[in-house]
C-alpha positions in Angstrom: 0.0 0.0 0.0 2.8 2.4 1.0 4.7 1.5 -2.1 1.6 2.2 -4.2 1.2 5.7 -2.7 4.9 6.4 -3.3 4.6 5.5 -6.9 1.5 7.6 -7.3 3.3 10.5 -5.7 6.3 10.1 -8.1 3.9 9.8 -11.0 2.0 12.9 -9.9 5.3 14.9 -9.5 6.5 13.8 -12.9 3.2 14.7 -14.5 3.2 18.0 -12.7 6.8 18.7 -13.7 6.0 17.8 -17.3 2.9 20.1 -17.3 5.0 23.0 -15.9 7.8 22.4 -18.5 5.2 22.2 -21.3 3.6 25.4 -20.1 7.0 27.1 -19.7 8.1 26.1 -23.2 4.8 27.2 -24.7 5.0 30.5 -22.8 8.6 31.0 -24.0 7.7 30.2 -27.6 4.7 32.6 -27.4 6.8 35.4 -25.7 9.7 35.3 -28.1 7.8 34.8 -31.3 7.9 37.5 -34.0 4.9 38.2 -36.1 5.6 38.8 -39.7 5.1 42.5 -40.4 2.9 41.9 -43.4 -0.5 43.3 -44.4 -3.4 40.9 -44.6 -3.2 38.8 -47.8 0.3 40.2 -48.6 2.6 37.5 -50.1 6.2 38.6 -50.4 8.0 37.1 -53.4 11.8 37.4 -53.7 12.4 38.8 -57.2 14.7 37.1 -59.7 18.0 38.8 -60.5 20.0 38.8 -63.7 23.6 39.6 -64.5 23.9 42.6 -66.7 26.4 43.5 -69.3 27.8 46.0 -66.8 28.9 43.2 -64.5 26.2 44.0 -61.9 23.3 42.1 -60.7 19.9 43.7 -61.6 16.3 43.3 -60.6 14.0 46.0 -62.0 15.7 49.4 -61.4 17.7 48.0 -58.5 21.3 46.7 -58.9 24.4 45.6 -57.0 28.0 45.4 -58.2 31.6 45.6 -57.0 33.9 48.4 -58.0 37.6 48.1 -58.9 38.6 49.0 -55.3 36.6 46.0 -53.9 33.7 48.1 -52.5 30.2 46.7 -53.0 27.8 49.3 -54.3 24.0 48.9 -54.4 21.0 50.9 -55.5 17.5 50.1 -54.3 14.2 52.0 -54.5 10.5 51.8 -53.8 8.4 50.9 -50.7 9.7 49.3 -47.6 9.0 45.6 -48.3 9.9 46.1 -52.0 13.3 47.6 -51.1 14.1 44.8 -48.7 13.1 42.0 -51.1 15.2 43.6 -53.9 18.2 44.1 -51.7 18.1 40.6 -50.4 17.9 39.1 -53.9 20.8 41.2 -55.1 23.1 40.8 -52.1 22.7 37.1 -51.4 26.5 36.4 -51.4 27.6 39.3 -49.2 24.9 38.6 -46.7 25.8 34.9 -46.5 29.5 35.6 -46.2 29.0 38.2 -43.4 26.7 35.8 -41.5 29.2 32.9 -41.9 32.0 35.1 -40.5 29.8 36.4 -37.6 28.7 32.9 -36.6 32.1 31.3 -37.1 33.6 34.0 -34.7 30.9 33.2 -32.1 31.6 29.5 -32.4 35.4 30.2 -31.9 34.7 32.2 -28.8 31.9 30.2 -27.2 31.7 26.4 -26.8 28.8 24.7 -28.6 26.9 23.9 -25.5 27.0 27.5 -24.3 26.2 28.7 -27.9 23.0 26.7 -27.7 22.0 28.5 -24.5 23.1 31.8 -26.0 20.6 31.3 -28.8 17.7 31.0 -26.2 19.1 33.9 -24.1 19.2 36.2 -27.2 15.7 35.2 -28.2 14.5 36.1 -24.7 16.6 39.2 -24.4 15.4 40.7 -27.7 11.9 39.4 -27.4 10.4 42.9 -27.7 12.9 44.2 -30.3 10.2 44.5 -33.0 8.1 46.8 -30.8 10.9 49.4 -30.8 11.6 49.5 -34.5 9.5 51.6 -36.9 7.2 49.4 -39.0 8.8 50.6 -42.2 12.2 49.2 -41.2 10.6 46.0 -39.9 9.1 45.4 -43.3 12.3 46.3 -45.1 14.4 43.9 -42.8 11.8 41.2 -43.2 12.2 41.5 -47.0 15.9 41.2 -46.7 15.7 38.2 -44.5 13.8 36.2 -47.1 17.1 35.8 -48.9 19.1 34.7 -45.8 20.8 31.4 -46.2 19.3 28.2 -44.8 22.6 27.2 -43.3 22.1 29.1 -40.0 18.4 28.3 -39.4 19.6 26.3 -36.4 20.4 29.6 -34.7 16.9 31.0 -35.3 14.4 31.9 -37.9 15.7 34.2 -40.7 13.6 37.2 -39.7 14.6 36.9 -36.0 18.3 36.7 -37.0 18.1 39.7 -39.3 16.5 41.8 -36.5 19.0 40.6 -33.9 22.0 41.5 -36.1 20.9 45.1 -36.1 21.2 45.1 -32.3 24.7 43.4 -32.3 26.4 46.8 -32.7 24.7 48.1 -29.6 25.5 45.0 -27.5 29.1 45.2 -28.7 29.3 48.8 -27.4 27.9 47.7 -24.1 30.4 44.8 -23.7 33.4 47.1 -23.0 35.7 44.1 -22.3 35.4 42.9 -26.0 37.3 46.1 -27.1 35.2 46.1 -30.3 34.9 49.9 -30.6 36.8 53.1 -30.2 35.5 55.5 -32.9 36.8 59.1 -33.3 35.2 61.8 -35.5 35.2 65.5 -36.2 33.3 68.2 -38.0 35.1 71.4 -39.2 34.0 74.6 -41.0 34.9 78.3 -41.3 38.6 79.0 -40.9 39.3 75.3 -40.5 38.4 74.4 -44.1 39.6 75.7 -47.4 36.1 76.7 -48.7 34.6 77.5 -45.2 32.0 74.7 -45.8 31.5 71.8 -43.5 33.9 68.8 -43.6 33.1 65.7 -41.6 35.4 62.7 -41.0 35.3 59.6 -38.9 36.7 56.2 -38.3 34.2 53.4 -37.6 36.1 51.1 -35.2 33.6 48.3 -35.0 35.8 45.2 -35.2 34.7 41.6 -35.6 37.9 40.4 -37.3 39.5 41.4 -40.5 37.4 39.2 -42.6 34.2 41.0 -41.4 35.7 44.3 -42.5 36.8 43.4 -46.0 33.5 43.6 -47.8 32.1 47.0 -47.2 28.7 47.7 -48.9 27.6 51.2 -49.8 23.8 51.3 -50.4 22.1 54.1 -52.2 18.4 54.2 -51.2 15.6 56.1 -52.9 12.6 55.3 -50.7 9.0 55.8 -51.7 8.7 58.2 -48.8 11.4 60.5 -47.4 14.8 61.6 -48.6 17.2 59.6 -50.8 20.2 58.6 -48.8 23.4 56.5 -48.8 24.6 54.1 -46.1 28.0 52.5 -45.5 27.8 49.1 -43.8 27.9 45.4 -44.6 25.7 42.7 -46.2 22.2 42.5 -44.7 22.6 45.5 -42.4 20.1 48.2 -43.1 20.9 50.6 -40.2 23.1 53.7 -40.5 26.5 53.8 -38.8 27.8 56.4 -41.3 25.7 58.1 -44.0 24.5 61.1 -45.9 21.2 62.1 -47.5 20.5 64.1 -50.6 19.6 67.2 -48.5 23.2 67.3 -47.3 22.6 65.9 -43.8 25.2 63.5 -42.4 25.2 61.1 -39.4 28.0 59.2 -37.7 27.8 57.4 -34.4 30.3 57.0 -31.5 29.7 54.8 -28.5 29.8 56.1 -24.9 30.1 54.0 -21.8 27.0 52.0 -21.0 25.9 49.3 -18.6 24.8 46.0 -20.2 21.2 46.7 -21.3 18.4 45.0 -19.4 16.1 44.6 -22.5 15.5 45.5 -26.1 15.1 49.1 -27.2 15.6 50.8 -30.6 19.1 49.9 -32.0 21.0 53.2 -32.5 21.6 52.4 -36.2 17.8 52.3 -36.8 17.5 55.7 -35.0 20.1 57.2 -37.3 18.6 55.5 -40.4 15.3 57.2 -39.5 17.1 60.5 -39.2 18.8 60.1 -42.6 15.5 59.3 -44.3 13.4 62.0 -42.8 15.6 64.9 -41.6 17.1 67.8 -43.5 18.1 70.0 -40.5 19.6 69.4 -37.1 16.3 70.3 -35.3 14.5 67.7 -37.4 17.2 65.2 -36.5 16.9 66.0 -32.8 13.1 65.6 -32.9 13.4 62.1 -34.5 16.1 61.0 -32.0 13.8 62.1 -29.1 11.1 59.7 -30.2 13.2 56.6 -29.6 14.3 54.8 -26.4 17.8 53.3 -27.0 19.7 50.3 -25.7 23.0 52.0 -24.9 24.6 55.4 -24.6 25.7 56.8 -27.9 26.8 60.1 -29.5 25.3 61.0 -32.9 27.3 63.6 -34.8 24.9 65.3 -37.2 26.0 67.8 -39.8 23.6 69.8 -42.0 24.3 71.6 -45.2 21.0 73.6 -44.8 22.1 74.8 -41.3 25.8 75.1 -42.1 26.8 73.6 -38.8 27.2 70.4 -36.8 26.0 69.2 -33.4 26.2 66.1 -31.3 23.0 64.4 -30.1 23.9 62.5 -27.0 21.4 59.6 -26.4 21.3 57.4 -23.3 18.8 54.9 -21.9 17.9 57.5 -19.3 17.6 60.6 -21.5 19.1 62.9 -24.2 20.9 66.1 -24.7 22.4 68.1 -27.6 26.0 69.4 -27.5 26.4 72.4 -29.8 29.1 74.8 -28.6 28.9 76.9 -31.8 32.6 76.3 -32.6 34.1 75.8 -36.0 35.7 72.5 -34.9 33.6 69.8 -33.2 35.4 66.7 -32.0 33.7 63.5 -30.9 35.3 60.4 -29.2 33.6 58.0 -26.8 32.6 60.3 -23.9 29.9 62.8 -23.5 30.3 66.6 -23.5 26.8 68.1 -22.9 25.7 69.8 -19.7 23.3 66.9 -18.9 25.9 64.1 -19.0 29.4 65.6 -18.8 29.6 65.4 -15.0 27.7 62.2 -14.6 29.5 59.4 -12.7 29.5 57.1 -15.7 31.0 59.7 -18.0 33.7 61.0 -15.6 34.7 57.4 -14.9 34.8 56.8 -18.7 37.1 59.8 -19.2 39.3 58.8 -16.3 39.6 55.1 -17.1 39.3 54.7 -20.9 41.4 55.8 -24.0 38.6 58.1 -25.2 40.2 61.4 -24.0 43.6 60.5 -25.5 42.0 60.1 -29.0 39.9 63.2 -28.5 43.0 65.3 -27.7 45.0 63.9 -30.5 42.2 64.5 -33.0 41.9 68.1 -31.9 45.6 68.6 -32.0 45.9 67.2 -35.6 42.9 69.2 -36.8 44.2 72.4 -35.2 47.7 72.0 -36.7 46.6 71.0 -40.2 45.9 74.5 -41.3 42.9 74.6 -43.7 41.5 71.1 -43.9 40.5 69.4 -47.1 39.5 65.7 -47.8 43.1 64.7 -48.3 44.2 66.2 -45.0 41.2 64.6 -43.3 42.2 61.2 -44.6 45.7 61.7 -43.1 44.2 62.5 -39.7 42.0 59.4 -39.8 45.2 57.4 -40.6 47.3 58.8 -37.8 49.0 56.0 -35.8 50.7 58.0 -33.1 50.0 59.6 -29.7 50.1 63.2 -28.6 52.8 65.3 -30.3 53.6 62.3 -32.6 54.8 60.1 -29.9 55.4 56.4 -30.8 52.9 54.4 -28.8 53.1 51.1 -30.7 50.9 50.0 -33.6 47.3 49.2 -32.7 47.3 51.1 -29.5 43.7 52.2 -28.6 45.1 55.7 -27.8 45.7 56.2 -31.5 43.1 57.5 -33.9 44.1 54.7 -36.3 44.1 51.5 -34.3 44.3 49.4 -37.5 40.9 47.8 -36.8 38.4 50.2 -38.5 35.6 48.7 -40.5 35.8 51.9 -42.6 36.8 55.5 -42.6 34.5 58.1 -44.2 34.9 61.8 -45.2 31.9 64.0 -46.1 31.3 67.4 -47.6 27.6 68.0 -47.0 27.3 71.2 -49.1 28.7 69.4 -52.2 26.9 66.1 -51.3 30.2 64.3 -51.6 31.4 61.4 -49.5 34.7 59.4 -49.6 34.7 55.8 -48.3 37.8 53.8 -47.6 38.5 50.6 -49.4 40.1 47.7 -47.6 42.2 47.6 -45.4 40.7 49.6 -42.6 40.9 53.4 -43.4 44.3 52.8 -45.0 43.0 51.8 -48.5 42.0 54.2 -51.3 39.2 56.7 -50.4 36.6 56.5 -53.1 34.5 59.6 -53.8 30.8 59.5 -54.5 28.8 62.6 -55.5 25.3 61.8 -54.3 23.6 64.2 -56.7 25.3 62.5 -59.6 24.8 58.9 -58.4 21.0 59.4 -57.7 20.5 61.3 -61.0 22.3 58.5 -63.0 20.3 55.8 -61.2 17.0 57.6 -61.9 17.9 57.8 -65.6 19.2 54.2 -65.8 22.6 55.5 -66.8 24.8 53.3 -64.5 27.3 51.9 -67.0 30.9 52.3 -65.8 32.0 53.4 -62.4 29.6 55.5 -60.3 32.3 57.1 -58.2 34.1 60.3 -59.2 37.4 59.0 -60.6 39.0 62.5 -60.4 38.6 62.9 -56.6 40.1 59.6 -55.4 42.4 59.8 -52.4 45.3 57.4 -52.7 45.9 54.6 -50.3 48.3 55.1 -47.4 51.9 54.4 -48.5 52.3 52.5 -45.2 50.5 49.6 -46.9 53.5 48.8 -49.1 56.0 48.6 -46.2 57.4 45.5 -44.6 56.1 46.9 -41.3 52.5 46.6 -42.4 52.9 43.1 -43.7 54.4 42.1 -40.3 51.5 43.9 -38.5 49.0 41.8 -40.5 50.7 38.6 -39.3 50.9 40.1 -35.8 47.2 40.8 -35.8 46.4 37.2 -36.7 48.6 35.9 -33.9 47.1 38.4 -31.5 43.6 37.1 -32.4 44.7 33.5 -32.0 46.1 34.2 -28.5 43.0 36.1 -27.4 40.6 33.4 -28.6 42.8 30.8 -26.9 42.6 32.7 -23.6 38.8 33.1 -23.9 38.2 29.5 -24.6 40.8 28.0 -22.2 42.6 26.4 -25.2 46.0 28.3 -25.4 47.3 29.0 -28.8 50.5 27.3 -29.9 53.4 29.5 -31.0 57.0 28.2 -31.5 59.8 30.2 -29.8 60.7 31.6 -33.2 57.1 32.7 -33.7 57.0 34.3 -30.3 60.2 36.3 -31.2 58.7 37.3 -34.5 55.5 38.4 -32.7 57.6 40.6 -30.4 59.7 42.0 -33.2 56.6 43.0 -35.2 55.4 45.5 -32.6 58.0 45.8 -29.9 56.8 49.2 -28.7 53.2 48.0 -28.1 52.0 47.1 -24.6 49.5 44.9 -26.4 52.3 42.6 -27.7 53.6 42.1 -24.2 50.2 41.6 -22.7 49.3 39.0 -25.3 52.5 37.1 -24.7 51.8 37.3 -21.0 48.3 35.8 -21.6 49.9 33.1 -23.8 52.3 32.0 -21.1 49.7 32.3 -18.3 47.4 30.0 -20.2 50.2 27.5 -20.4 50.9 27.7 -16.6 54.2 29.4 -17.2 53.7 32.1 -14.6 57.2 33.5 -14.3 57.4 34.1 -18.1 53.9 35.6 -18.0 54.9 38.0 -15.2 58.0 39.1 -17.1 55.8 40.1 -20.1 53.2 41.9 -17.9 55.9 43.9 -16.3 57.3 44.9 -19.7 53.8 45.9 -20.8 53.4 48.1 -17.8 56.6 50.0 -18.7 55.1 50.9 -22.1 52.4 53.5 -23.0 49.2 51.7 -21.8 46.0 52.9 -23.4 43.9 53.5 -20.3 43.7 53.3 -16.5 41.3 50.4 -17.0 43.9 48.5 -19.1 46.6 49.3 -16.6 44.5 47.9 -13.8 43.9 44.7 -15.7 47.6 44.3 -16.3 48.4 44.9 -12.7 45.8 42.3 -11.6 47.2 39.7 -14.0 50.8 40.4 -12.9 49.7 40.0 -9.2 48.0 36.7 -10.0 51.0 35.4 -11.9 53.4 36.4 -9.1 51.3 34.7 -6.5 51.0 31.6 -8.6 54.7 31.5 -9.3 55.6 31.8 -5.6 53.5 28.7 -4.5 
């Protein structure tokens, strides 16, 4: 009898547990589901594409090709869903490659078991993402997602993946320890420029590995509603990290310090895309920015040809302010400058502990000392690899404006509707010039044979690219990434003594070299050797107080371990 009661209790517990699990799974699936943003009876069909005699893919008036400098160029037009479907059809290969690179990097960093949990965490974390994105962009992104490859369906449905990738930039900014970002920008006018007109330049230092940065995609968009505009990004990404519209309004974004967000809000790149499409003045840009709640803290540098000035919109999860000192030179790094935020605890800690102020001061020093700026001089500033007063601080140092990690550099003249975009590698490759008035006029008339960039205004690649030092730096960068991934995953990289010496010789003045070698030996349990490298790193120019603290903590741990 007692045995029977025990069995019934066990059965009831199991049934109750199964019921709870079933309800939980059903609730989770209901909570994280995304409704397709389609009208009743609407059936999206991905259009067929054909290869034209001009070497570009075409569908209707839309097209995509690759120029002689390796930059992808695309033109799309029409309503939201129509644009997305056309873009997806045309850009299948760049989209697939970028998603392959992104997911391969995640797999290298995260074990498969944890990656599976990450999938569910991301689905939960971004469960309300679609509620914070304007419907127009939901429909456009949905259209693009119809051409996503099947290979990654195990990660999640195509539309969910497409939306989540637009939030990856924001999460990367929040995860400071990943060191994925460190952008620096400026806007100059009046006595600082040869013609007195606005000149804007920036580096977009969002790094997901060199392969991710190789295939930049410049998209020219003529929407059914709003202002034609151009975006610089990558395959499948419809947000704006750098861009200009046909009214001569430009946007660029710079991260500021943020806590890890607690839930989904509007990705900053969607906010700036909304601005590009519907704003011609700074006041209009500010009004659009005010409508959105955001994931993380970010500075949006906006320049307007109509206003003849630039300002910085500082967005944060807890509010917004505008920094407009009325100066002829406006510099932006990764800290806030407005009255509302400049003295906040998070901002003052960021200035004190990070490399943001070092780059801010160096950018201002270079812009002030350049005389009258033009696009060529702006490119030289974006490519600067040194510290204050030209001090050698080691290649790749985050205190440098050029950390040799940029996805792209961009230079813009709003009054002339011109923008220059850097070809691979980083901001060191050729800067290719696009005249937006000319590009959109040609696309409207169907006259897109031959190059669409202005061949007379190209800025030559940095001569540093042809030196043995750059070739060694590329090898150094690969080894640095291998060592970092080995440290993250607990599987130390393998370098021979000869390779270690070559790694050291490639960038002897960089604390990053010594720190990486310290991490390598620490992972192998060789604490004395690790401590030697950490001490050497601390004797070199370290990018920030935060980095110095990390090095000191690692040295202390190694010293204690070696003494046992």
